[in-house]
C-alpha positions in Angstrom: 6.2 10.3 28.0 3.8 13.6 28.2 1.6 13.4 25.1 -0.9 15.8 26.0 -1.2 19.2 23.6 -0.8 22.6 24.5 -3.9 24.3 22.1 -4.4 27.7 22.1 -8.0 28.6 21.3 -9.0 29.4 18.1 -10.3 33.2 19.3 -6.5 33.8 19.9 -5.0 33.8 16.0 -7.3 36.5 16.0 -9.1 35.1 12.5 -11.7 33.5 12.6 -15.1 35.3 14.6 -18.1 33.4 15.5 -20.5 32.1 14.8 -19.8 29.0 13.0 -18.4 27.1 10.7 -14.9 29.2 10.3 -14.4 29.4 6.9 -10.7 28.4 4.9 -11.4 29.3 1.1 -9.6 29.8 -2.7 -8.0 28.2 -5.5 -6.4 24.6 -4.8 -3.6 26.6 -6.8 -2.4 29.4 -7.3 -1.6 29.7 -10.8 -2.0 33.9 -11.6 -1.5 37.1 -10.1 -5.2 37.8 -12.2 -6.9 34.4 -11.1 -5.4 34.8 -7.7 -6.7 37.7 -7.5 -10.2 37.8 -9.2 -10.5 35.1 -6.8 -9.7 36.4 -3.4 -12.2 39.8 -4.2 -14.7 37.7 -4.8 -14.7 36.0 -1.4 -13.5 39.0 0.6 -17.1 39.9 -0.4 -18.8 37.2 1.1 -17.3 37.9 4.0 -14.6 35.4 4.0 -11.8 35.6 5.8 -9.0 33.6 5.2 -7.8 33.1 1.5 -6.2 29.9 0.5 -4.1 28.9 -2.5 -1.7 25.9 -3.4 1.9 27.5 -3.8 3.3 24.0 -4.0 1.7 21.2 -5.4 2.9 17.4 -4.7 1.3 15.8 -8.1 1.5 10.9 -8.4 3.3 12.3 -12.0 6.4 14.6 -13.0 5.3 16.6 -15.5 1.7 17.4 -14.2 1.6 21.3 -12.7 3.1 21.7 -9.8 2.7 25.0 -8.6 3.7 28.2 -9.6 6.6 28.3 -6.2 7.5 30.9 -4.4 6.5 33.6 -7.1 2.7 32.5 -6.3 3.6 33.9 -2.2 4.1 37.3 -3.6 0.6 37.2 -5.1 -0.4 36.5 -1.7 1.2 39.4 -0.4 -1.3 41.4 -2.8 -4.3 39.6 -1.9 -3.8 41.2 1.6 -2.9 43.9 0.7 -6.0 44.8 -1.3 -8.3 42.9 0.6 -7.0 42.5 3.9 -8.1 38.9 4.0 -5.3 36.6 6.4 -3.1 33.9 3.5 -3.0 30.8 4.2 -0.2 28.0 2.4 0.1 23.9 2.4 4.3 23.4 3.3 5.7 20.0 2.9 9.1 21.0 4.1 11.6 23.3 5.9 12.3 25.6 2.7 8.5 25.9 2.2 8.0 26.8 5.9 10.8 29.5 5.4 9.5 30.8 2.4 6.4 31.3 3.9 7.6 33.2 6.9 9.4 35.6 4.7 6.8 36.4 2.9 4.6 36.2 6.3 2.0 34.4 5.2 -0.1 33.8 8.4 -1.7 30.4 8.7 0.2 27.0 7.1 -1.4 23.4 7.2 -0.1 19.7 6.5 -1.5 17.7 3.5 -2.5 13.9 4.2 0.6 13.2 2.0 3.3 15.2 5.0 1.9 14.0 7.5 1.6 10.7 6.7 6.0 10.8 7.5 7.7 11.1 10.6 10.7 13.3 9.2 8.9 15.3 7.4 7.4 16.4 9.8 9.3 16.9 12.1 11.9 18.9 10.2 8.2 21.3 9.4 8.1 21.1 13.1 12.1 21.8 13.0 11.5 24.9 11.3 8.5 26.6 13.2 10.5 26.5 16.3 10.7 30.3 18.2 7.2 31.3 16.0 4.3 32.3 16.3 1.7 30.7 14.1 -0.9 28.7 13.0 -1.0 25.1 11.6 -3.7 22.9 10.3 -2.7 20.0 10.0 -4.1 17.7 7.6 -5.4 13.9 8.2 -2.9 11.3 6.9 -3.3 9.0 3.6 -4.4 6.4 5.4 -6.7 6.1 8.6 -3.8 6.0 10.7 -5.5 7.4 13.6 -2.5 7.7 16.1 0.3 9.2 13.1 -1.7 11.7 13.0 -2.1 12.8 16.3 2.0 11.5 16.0 1.9 15.2 13.6 0.3 16.9 15.7 2.5 15.8 19.0 5.3 17.3 17.3 4.4 19.8 16.2 3.9 21.6 20.2 6.9 19.8 21.1 8.1 22.5 19.7 5.8 25.3 20.9 3.2 25.5 17.9 0.2 26.8 20.7 -1.9 27.8 17.7 -2.6 24.0 16.3 -6.0 22.5 14.2 -6.6 19.4 12.1 -8.5 19.3 8.7 -10.1 16.0 7.7 -10.5 15.8 4.7 -11.3 11.6 4.2 -8.9 8.4 3.2 -7.3 7.0 0.1 -9.1 3.0 -0.4 -9.2 1.3 -3.3 -13.6 1.1 -2.7 -15.2 2.9 -5.6 -17.3 4.9 -3.7 -19.0 8.1 -5.2 -16.5 10.6 -3.2 -13.0 11.2 -3.8 -12.0 9.7 -0.9 -12.8 7.9 2.1 -14.8 10.0 4.9 -14.2 7.6 7.3 -16.1 10.1 9.8 -15.3 7.3 13.1 -11.7 8.2 12.6 -12.3 12.3 13.4 -14.6 11.3 15.9 -12.3 9.3 17.4 -9.9 12.7 17.3 -12.5 14.9 18.5 -13.2 13.0 21.1 -9.9 12.4 22.4 -9.5 16.8 21.8 -12.2 18.8 22.2 -10.2 22.0 22.5 -8.3 21.7 18.8 -10.4 23.9 16.5 -11.3 20.8 13.2 -12.0 21.9 10.0 -13.1 19.5 7.4 -12.2 20.0 3.5 -15.6 18.6 1.7 -13.2 19.4 -1.6 -10.7 16.0 -1.5 -12.9 14.5 0.8 -15.9 15.0 -2.5 -13.7 15.0 -5.6 -17.2 16.6 -6.9 -18.7 20.0 -6.4 -21.6 18.0 -6.6 -21.5 16.8 -3.2 -19.5 19.1 -0.8 -23.5 20.8 0.1 -24.3 17.4 2.1 -20.8 16.8 3.4 -20.2 20.2 4.6 -23.6 19.8 6.3 -22.3 16.0 7.7 -19.5 18.0 9.1 -21.1 20.9 10.7 -23.3 17.7 11.8 -20.7 16.1 13.8 -19.8 19.0 15.2 -15.7 20.4 13.6 -15.5 23.7 13.2 -15.6 24.8 10.1 -14.5 24.4 6.3 -11.8 24.5 3.6 -13.5 24.3 0.4 -11.3 25.7 -2.7 -12.5 28.4 -4.2 -11.5 29.4 -8.0 -12.9 32.1 -10.1 -14.0 29.8 -13.4 -13.2 26.3 -12.3 -13.6 24.5 -14.9 -10.6 26.4 -17.0 -8.4 25.1 -13.0 -4.6 24.1 -13.4 -5.8 21.7 -11.0 -8.5 20.1 -9.7 -11.0 21.7 -11.3 -14.2 18.9 -10.6 -14.5 20.1 -7.1 -14.1 24.0 -6.9 -16.7 26.1 -6.9 -17.4 29.6 -8.2 -17.1 32.3 -5.0 -20.5 32.8 -6.4 -21.3 29.1 -6.3 -19.7 29.0 -2.4 -21.7 31.7 -1.5 -25.1 29.7 -2.6 -23.7 26.7 -1.1 -23.5 28.5 2.8 -26.8 30.0 1.9 -27.7 26.2 2.0 -26.2 24.7 5.1 -27.9 24.5 9.1 -25.6 25.3 10.8 -26.8 23.7 14.6 -26.3 24.9 17.8 -23.7 22.4 19.9 -25.5 23.3 23.4 -29.6 24.2 24.2 -30.7 25.8 27.8 -34.5 24.4 25.9 -35.6 22.7 29.5 -37.4 20.1 27.3 -34.6 18.7 25.7 -32.2 18.7 28.5 -35.5 16.0 29.6 -35.7 14.3 26.4 -32.7 14.2 26.5 -31.1 12.9 29.8 -34.1 10.0 29.9 -32.7 8.9 25.9 -29.4 8.8 27.5 -29.9 6.8 31.0 -31.8 4.1 28.4 -28.4 4.0 26.7 -26.5 3.2 29.1 -29.3 0.6 30.2 -28.8 -0.6 27.1 -24.3 0.2 26.9 -24.2 -1.9 30.9 -26.3 -5.0 28.9 -23.7 -5.2 26.4 -21.1 -5.5 28.7 -22.4 -8.2 30.2 -22.5 -9.7 27.0 -19.0 -8.8 25.8 -17.6 -10.3 29.3 -20.1 -14.4 28.6 -18.7 -13.8 25.2 -15.7 -14.0 25.4 -15.8 -16.7 28.6 -16.8 -19.3 25.9 -14.2 -17.4 23.8 -11.8 -19.1 26.9 -13.3 -22.5 27.1 -13.2 -22.5 23.3 -9.6 -22.3 23.4 -9.5 -24.6 26.1 -10.8 -27.3 23.7 -8.4 -26.7 20.5 -5.5 -26.7 23.2 -7.0 -30.3 24.3 -7.8 -31.1 20.9 -4.7 -29.7 19.1 -6.3 -26.5 16.8 -5.1 -24.0 16.2 -6.9 -21.3 17.0 -8.3 -18.9 14.0 -10.8 -21.1 11.5 -10.5 -18.7 8.4 -13.9 -20.4 7.1 -15.6 -19.8 10.6 -15.0 -16.4 10.9 -16.5 -16.0 7.3 -19.3 -17.5 8.1 -20.1 -14.8 10.7 -19.1 -11.4 9.4 -20.9 -12.5 6.0 -24.2 -13.7 8.5 -23.9 -10.4 10.9 -23.4 -7.6 7.8 -27.4 -9.8 6.4 -28.1 -9.6 10.0 -27.1 -5.7 10.2 -29.5 -4.5 6.5 -31.9 -6.0 7.8 -31.6 -4.6 10.9 -30.5 -0.6 9.3 -27.4 -1.0 10.5 -24.1 0.3 8.3 -22.1 -1.8 6.4 -19.0 0.0 8.6 -20.5 -0.8 11.6 -21.4 -4.3 12.2 -17.8 -4.8 10.2 -16.0 -3.1 12.9 -17.7 -4.3 15.3 -17.3 -7.6 15.1 -13.8 -7.7 13.7 -12.6 -5.8 17.1 -15.3 -9.1 19.1 -13.4 -11.5 16.7 -9.7 -10.0 17.6 -10.1 -10.0 21.3 -11.5 -13.4 21.2 -8.6 -14.6 19.1 -6.6 -12.7 21.9 -8.4 -14.9 25.2 -8.0 -18.4 23.4 -4.5 -17.1 22.5 -3.6 -16.2 25.7 -5.6 -19.9 26.9 -3.5 -21.8 24.5 0.0 -20.4 25.1 -0.8 -20.5 29.3 -0.6 -16.3 29.5 -2.8 -15.4 32.2 -5.4 -12.4 32.2 
């Protein structure tokens, strides 16, 4: 099965001009015509060309503000007529897509909850077939890279070439200073697989508070992402949804002025010579790591044989827990992140279990 994505360069979209970052901004929700236009005027004055506003809002509990509905699409038309800005909103069904086409919305995005539902993604893809509307896909609620890619594949198969993604972080039961776990590892993996894919970060939903927007925006751009989708409201404290994470247009201007945008590359000879030397050292270390991994898995194979001879089960939970705790403690002392240590040693453990299972089951590698 061919899962290749055919991506139109973002320069063909007609929305964004260099240099980075590309910016999409506007309120979490369109609430009133006055609120939409006042916010758009402030953002347009900053030179921002793409205005976002939620028209339909998926809420956890009924009775919450679930968006103004199609009436708000008329306000987005007013924004375009008055300011010349391009307009963008979220769609979660075929009906939403048809309404957006009817009102001439320029860009659509798919929210995290919808991305996680292949049935809805297929419905949206079918509704978009034959159109040329750019579509951005947010990551699914949980850190499932295949689900994210699958949503993109459905749109690509429907003929959508102007595709991009938005990284807004992942839901987590753990308490943290952000609303959602940034989960940068998943974003980096997607970026590595599809470097041509226009890649935005959504620090508003990732952070959940305007106090952390700058650090998350800076981190996104430091990792090489292309742009930001940021929520901005003319009166954030009075917003009907996500008040704490929205900035005024003036506040957004101040924040963007503090961001350092780094080059993707440079022609500096000093840099090229220095980076090649460091990369050569990494290559040597990586080769050594592979040799060590091979030796470790050879021992795992012998352990599997030993367990088979003595009729012992593969997984020894207490042993694994002790190993992981020891490695986490050593990692902390070495300045390595807990996420990195946990991910790395969990992968090693899974491969060790697989090898032992093959030995005990008599399977050949």
